[in-house]
C-alpha positions in Angstrom: -26.4 13.9 16.0 -28.8 16.0 18.1 -31.5 14.1 17.8 -29.9 10.9 19.0 -28.4 12.3 22.4 -32.0 14.2 23.0 -33.5 11.0 22.1 -31.0 8.8 24.7 -31.9 11.5 27.1 -35.4 10.7 26.6 -36.0 7.8 27.3 -32.6 7.6 30.3 -29.5 6.4 28.4 -26.1 7.8 27.4 -25.1 9.1 24.6 -21.8 7.8 23.3 -19.1 9.2 20.9 -15.5 7.9 19.3 -14.3 11.6 19.1 -10.9 12.4 16.9 -10.9 15.8 17.0 -10.6 17.5 20.4 -11.9 21.0 18.7 -15.2 19.4 18.5 -15.3 18.1 21.8 -17.9 21.4 22.8 -19.8 21.1 20.1 -20.0 17.7 21.1 -21.2 18.4 25.3 -23.3 20.7 24.0 -26.0 18.6 22.4 -25.9 16.5 24.8 -23.1 13.2 24.5 -22.5 12.3 27.7 -20.1 9.3 27.2 -16.7 10.7 24.7 -14.2 8.5 24.1 -11.2 10.4 22.9 -8.6 9.2 20.9 -8.6 6.0 18.9 -5.6 3.7 18.5 -4.7 4.6 15.3 -4.3 8.0 16.2 -2.6 6.5 19.0 0.2 4.2 17.1 0.2 7.3 14.1 1.4 9.1 17.4 4.3 6.9 18.3 5.4 6.4 14.8 6.2 10.4 14.4 7.8 10.3 17.3 10.3 7.7 15.9 10.6 8.9 13.0 11.7 12.3 14.5 14.1 10.6 16.5 15.5 9.1 13.5 15.8 13.0 12.0 17.7 13.8 14.6 19.7 10.8 15.2 20.9 11.6 11.2 21.3 14.9 11.3 23.8 14.5 13.9 26.1 11.6 12.7 29.0 12.1 10.2 28.2 11.7 6.8 29.3 7.9 5.5 32.4 7.8 4.0 
């Protein structure tokens, strides 16, 4: 991957990546990548659905049991 960033730089181009793991962001910057997109639609959708699920779970614990 570092070769791609180097080749792009040598030709006056930006090397870019879609980054799904923020823990690797510094690694990619260190390789020479200059255009980094953090997160993707599926990650945002997954997070939103987890928040809805958590909200529903909280609501179930506060509602009285059905008779």
